[in-house]
KELUMDREN-805433 format. One line per field, with one value per residue: residue in three letters; x, y, z of N, C-alpha, C in turn. Coordinates in nm, 3 decimals. Example, Ala and Ser with C-alpha at 12.3 -4.5 7.8 and 13.67 -1.06 7.14 Angstrom:
REM KELUMDREN-805433
type = c(ala;ser);
n.px = c(1.319;1.285);
n.py = c(-0.569;-0.225);
n.pz = c(0.780;0.708);
ca.px = c(1.230;1.367);
ca.py = c(-0.450;-0.106);
ca.pz = c(0.780;0.714);
c.px = c(1.320;1.290);
c.py = c(-0.330;0.003);
c.pz = c(0.780;0.787);
END
This chain:
REM KELUMDREN-805433
type = c(met;ser;phe;leu;ser;thr;ile;gly;lys;asp;phe;lys;ala;val;phe;ser;trp;leu;gly;ser;ala;lys;gly;gln;ala;val;val;thr;ser;val;glu;gly;leu;gly;glu;thr;ala;ala;ala;ala;leu;gly;ala;gly;ala;ile;val;gln;glu;gly;ile;asn;leu;val;asn;ser;trp;leu;asn;lys;ile;ile;val;thr;glu;thr;ile;ala;ala;ser;ala;ala;gln;gln;thr;gly;ser;gly;asp;gln;lys;ala;ala;ala;val;leu;ala;ala;ile;gly;pro;glu;leu;asp;gln;tyr;phe;pro;ser;thr;thr;ala;ala;gln;ala;thr;ile;ile;asn;asn;ala;leu;val;leu;val;leu;asn;thr;leu;gly;ala;ala;thr;thr;pro;pro;val;ala);
n.px = c(0.569;0.735;1.009;1.182;1.071;1.270;1.505;1.583;1.567;1.735;1.945;2.216;2.151;1.979;2.136;2.360;2.215;2.144;2.409;2.447;2.497;2.260;2.131;2.206;2.121;1.903;1.875;2.007;1.844;1.656;1.723;1.809;1.632;1.487;1.660;1.653;1.419;1.441;1.630;1.494;1.270;1.413;1.526;1.716;1.919;1.807;1.653;1.863;1.969;1.738;1.673;1.917;1.885;1.686;1.756;1.980;1.801;1.656;1.879;1.918;1.679;1.699;1.955;1.884;1.680;1.821;2.007;1.793;1.702;1.920;1.964;1.768;1.479;1.311;1.055;0.726;0.891;0.881;0.787;1.044;1.204;1.174;1.180;1.480;1.587;1.495;1.596;1.869;1.833;1.784;2.017;2.065;1.847;1.739;1.944;1.944;1.640;1.551;1.299;1.098;0.875;0.874;0.593;0.573;0.831;0.843;0.555;0.716;0.951;0.767;0.599;0.852;0.910;0.693;0.723;0.953;0.837;0.665;0.776;0.797;0.898;1.297;1.473;1.780;1.965;2.135;2.445;2.581);
n.py = c(-2.241;-2.116;-1.805;-1.886;-2.165;-2.259;-2.241;-2.454;-2.610;-2.529;-2.340;-2.283;-2.161;-1.927;-1.826;-1.748;-1.546;-1.308;-1.230;-1.142;-0.928;-0.884;-0.894;-0.766;-0.493;-0.464;-0.501;-0.257;-0.084;-0.100;-0.067;0.215;0.378;0.370;0.489;0.762;0.825;0.816;1.005;1.249;1.270;1.348;1.165;1.045;0.839;0.711;0.573;0.439;0.225;0.093;-0.021;-0.115;-0.331;-0.469;-0.638;-0.777;-0.942;-1.105;-1.214;-1.402;-1.549;-1.647;-1.829;-1.953;-2.088;-2.243;-2.416;-2.564;-2.686;-2.839;-3.006;-3.181;-3.079;-2.863;-2.864;-2.841;-2.701;-2.476;-2.301;-2.381;-2.293;-2.006;-1.949;-1.968;-1.775;-1.530;-1.587;-1.519;-1.247;-1.093;-1.006;-0.757;-0.647;-0.549;-0.358;-0.146;-0.100;-0.093;-0.125;-0.279;-0.537;-0.901;-1.014;-0.800;-0.857;-1.145;-1.035;-0.875;-1.076;-1.292;-1.089;-1.096;-1.327;-1.366;-1.185;-1.320;-1.543;-1.464;-1.355;-1.561;-1.822;-1.874;-1.782;-1.947;-1.736;-1.586;-1.630;-1.361);
n.pz = c(0.287;0.471;0.552;0.822;0.853;0.584;0.661;0.832;0.612;0.466;0.510;0.442;0.225;0.252;0.490;0.277;0.075;0.216;0.288;-0.007;-0.230;-0.303;-0.112;0.071;0.029;0.026;0.311;0.392;0.283;0.407;0.676;0.658;0.565;0.793;1.015;0.895;0.856;1.173;1.227;1.118;1.375;1.574;1.712;1.701;1.829;2.017;1.826;1.643;1.851;1.866;1.627;1.660;1.821;1.735;1.502;1.625;1.791;1.575;1.472;1.666;1.685;1.401;1.420;1.669;1.568;1.314;1.532;1.654;1.385;1.281;1.508;1.450;1.574;1.506;1.449;1.657;1.876;1.976;2.203;2.404;2.188;2.190;2.445;2.482;2.294;2.447;2.657;2.564;2.454;2.655;2.865;2.666;2.617;2.860;2.910;2.748;2.733;2.966;3.106;3.026;3.007;3.083;2.943;2.747;2.637;2.490;2.344;2.130;2.077;1.948;1.740;1.580;1.517;1.344;1.146;1.001;0.972;0.803;0.537;0.346;0.166;0.144;-0.127;-0.320;-0.414;-0.719;-0.833;-0.697);
ca.px = c(0.682;0.817;1.154;1.227;1.138;1.321;1.625;1.620;1.607;1.863;1.989;2.340;2.118;1.948;2.272;2.413;2.115;2.164;2.548;2.510;2.476;2.065;2.031;2.243;2.103;1.735;1.871;2.109;1.778;1.491;1.796;1.870;1.468;1.466;1.794;1.621;1.291;1.475;1.689;1.354;1.206;1.543;1.530;1.799;2.037;1.740;1.600;1.907;1.961;1.649;1.742;2.082;1.887;1.576;1.843;2.009;1.682;1.602;1.969;1.911;1.550;1.798;2.022;1.811;1.620;1.936;2.022;1.690;1.702;2.036;1.913;1.552;1.416;1.268;0.868;0.689;0.958;0.777;0.787;1.204;1.308;1.141;1.261;1.593;1.547;1.437;1.710;1.968;1.841;1.760;2.108;2.087;1.696;1.742;2.061;1.877;1.499;1.506;1.130;1.031;0.848;0.847;0.520;0.634;0.982;0.718;0.519;0.804;0.940;0.603;0.619;0.921;0.959;0.596;0.736;1.042;0.736;0.546;0.838;0.789;1.062;1.419;1.544;1.893;1.993;2.228;2.569;2.630);
ca.py = c(-2.254;-1.961;-1.869;-1.978;-2.309;-2.276;-2.267;-2.587;-2.748;-2.504;-2.231;-2.212;-2.022;-1.817;-1.697;-1.629;-1.474;-1.221;-1.188;-1.123;-0.784;-0.780;-0.915;-0.664;-0.389;-0.501;-0.512;-0.161;0.031;-0.068;0.008;0.354;0.442;0.401;0.595;0.894;0.866;0.864;1.162;1.315;1.284;1.390;1.092;0.874;0.748;0.564;0.449;0.355;0.103;0.018;-0.068;-0.247;-0.445;-0.572;-0.706;-0.863;-1.021;-1.160;-1.306;-1.497;-1.608;-1.737;-1.863;-2.085;-2.187;-2.323;-2.536;-2.683;-2.757;-2.911;-3.144;-3.243;-3.029;-2.770;-2.826;-2.856;-2.654;-2.345;-2.236;-2.398;-2.174;-1.883;-1.919;-1.949;-1.641;-1.414;-1.573;-1.443;-1.124;-1.023;-0.866;-0.646;-0.559;-0.505;-0.244;-0.043;-0.076;-0.202;-0.098;-0.413;-0.677;-1.011;-1.036;-0.730;-0.926;-1.207;-0.969;-0.823;-1.206;-1.347;-1.050;-1.074;-1.455;-1.353;-1.164;-1.408;-1.627;-1.400;-1.385;-1.704;-1.972;-1.815;-1.920;-1.909;-1.641;-1.615;-1.583;-1.190);
ca.pz = c(0.364;0.569;0.598;0.911;0.790;0.471;0.713;0.829;0.473;0.330;0.558;0.408;0.120;0.363;0.515;0.152;0.045;0.361;0.224;-0.132;-0.279;-0.361;0.050;0.158;-0.050;0.092;0.441;0.422;0.243;0.513;0.809;0.587;0.608;0.974;1.041;0.770;0.988;1.325;1.224;1.098;1.433;1.646;1.800;1.575;1.913;2.097;1.758;1.645;1.993;1.901;1.524;1.651;1.910;1.678;1.448;1.725;1.816;1.475;1.460;1.769;1.647;1.328;1.516;1.752;1.454;1.317;1.610;1.643;1.244;1.312;1.620;1.481;1.667;1.445;1.468;1.779;1.984;1.935;2.364;2.357;2.095;2.231;2.574;2.445;2.245;2.525;2.748;2.522;2.415;2.774;2.895;2.574;2.569;3.003;2.874;2.663;2.692;3.090;3.150;2.922;3.095;3.032;2.872;2.659;2.529;2.448;2.247;2.096;1.982;1.870;1.628;1.496;1.436;1.273;1.040;0.950;0.933;0.685;0.450;0.261;0.205;0.093;-0.262;-0.383;-0.520;-0.812;-0.728;-0.749);
c.px = c(0.739;0.998;1.210;1.193;1.229;1.479;1.642;1.617;1.725;1.918;2.132;2.255;2.039;2.031;2.357;2.325;2.122;2.306;2.532;2.480;2.318;2.048;2.109;2.201;1.952;1.724;1.917;1.971;1.654;1.604;1.769;1.685;1.434;1.545;1.715;1.463;1.343;1.563;1.550;1.317;1.269;1.546;1.599;1.947;1.928;1.681;1.687;1.969;1.890;1.657;1.810;2.000;1.780;1.688;1.925;1.963;1.679;1.749;1.969;1.789;1.639;1.883;2.001;1.762;1.737;1.972;1.943;1.670;1.786;2.001;1.786;1.466;1.330;1.110;0.850;0.743;0.906;0.849;0.947;1.238;1.249;1.197;1.434;1.646;1.579;1.534;1.870;1.940;1.816;1.900;2.102;1.972;1.720;1.872;1.966;1.758;1.444;1.367;1.066;1.021;0.845;0.722;0.524;0.741;0.871;0.650;0.605;0.877;0.853;0.600;0.749;0.993;0.808;0.641;0.822;0.980;0.696;0.699;0.811;0.936;1.175;1.414;1.647;1.918;2.092;2.327;2.598;2.792);
c.py = c(-2.107;-1.956;-1.914;-2.133;-2.368;-2.276;-2.379;-2.664;-2.676;-2.370;-2.218;-2.132;-1.869;-1.687;-1.629;-1.528;-1.349;-1.155;-1.147;-0.979;-0.739;-0.810;-0.798;-0.501;-0.356;-0.417;-0.339;-0.046;0.010;-0.015;0.173;0.419;0.438;0.467;0.760;0.914;0.908;1.019;1.297;1.393;1.346;1.311;0.965;0.821;0.677;0.466;0.412;0.224;-0.019;-0.102;-0.195;-0.371;-0.533;-0.652;-0.817;-0.968;-1.109;-1.252;-1.397;-1.588;-1.717;-1.828;-1.963;-2.176;-2.277;-2.398;-2.604;-2.733;-2.824;-3.024;-3.205;-3.178;-2.898;-2.722;-2.892;-2.819;-2.517;-2.274;-2.235;-2.272;-2.076;-1.792;-1.871;-1.827;-1.561;-1.405;-1.487;-1.341;-1.061;-0.973;-0.695;-0.570;-0.538;-0.347;-0.097;-0.010;-0.150;-0.209;-0.240;-0.482;-0.758;-1.039;-0.898;-0.839;-1.037;-1.164;-0.972;-0.962;-1.316;-1.255;-1.052;-1.232;-1.436;-1.307;-1.219;-1.477;-1.604;-1.348;-1.444;-1.774;-1.851;-1.889;-1.846;-1.852;-1.687;-1.550;-1.429;-1.149);
c.pz = c(0.385;0.553;0.693;0.889;0.732;0.576;0.793;0.731;0.425;0.405;0.551;0.301;0.151;0.365;0.349;0.088;0.102;0.327;0.120;-0.111;-0.295;-0.207;0.135;0.174;0.020;0.263;0.463;0.377;0.402;0.653;0.744;0.570;0.753;1.043;1.001;0.897;1.100;1.321;1.203;1.257;1.558;1.786;1.737;1.759;1.980;1.943;1.689;1.727;1.909;1.753;1.562;1.740;1.830;1.544;1.509;1.785;1.705;1.454;1.535;1.720;1.510;1.393;1.606;1.649;1.403;1.393;1.627;1.536;1.251;1.421;1.593;1.510;1.641;1.435;1.632;1.895;2.017;2.107;2.386;2.365;2.123;2.374;2.537;2.363;2.295;2.616;2.635;2.458;2.557;2.854;2.754;2.594;2.783;2.975;2.816;2.698;2.840;3.159;3.088;2.994;3.013;2.953;2.726;2.576;2.457;2.348;2.091;1.986;1.924;1.736;1.558;1.426;1.340;1.142;0.985;0.870;0.754;0.554;0.325;0.246;0.068;-0.032;-0.266;-0.465;-0.637;-0.773;-0.802;-0.827);
END
């Protein structure tokens, strides 16, 4: 079972974990590593825009999966969900990275979905 399939089973627990102290520590530490690397490379502003875009993109994937799960359309609807996410992220992608092609956006979307699916099943953390 993957992170995204867990959303359909218990999306409240997933969002609770992301909002928990442990979940926020994980998110902050990963973001901090990216920001530190960007600063060291002298590319802080553009990397921060990329981090913000990826965070927004991941959120759109999770929201789309949640909507599909609540409509009992979680499985067998990958193409429709991908199209919905790409339509939602399009304006942000065009604003910050206007030369990104549709094919590249699809590759990025598929990679982010793969990341979420590779995380494995989420568990309900103890109350922090």
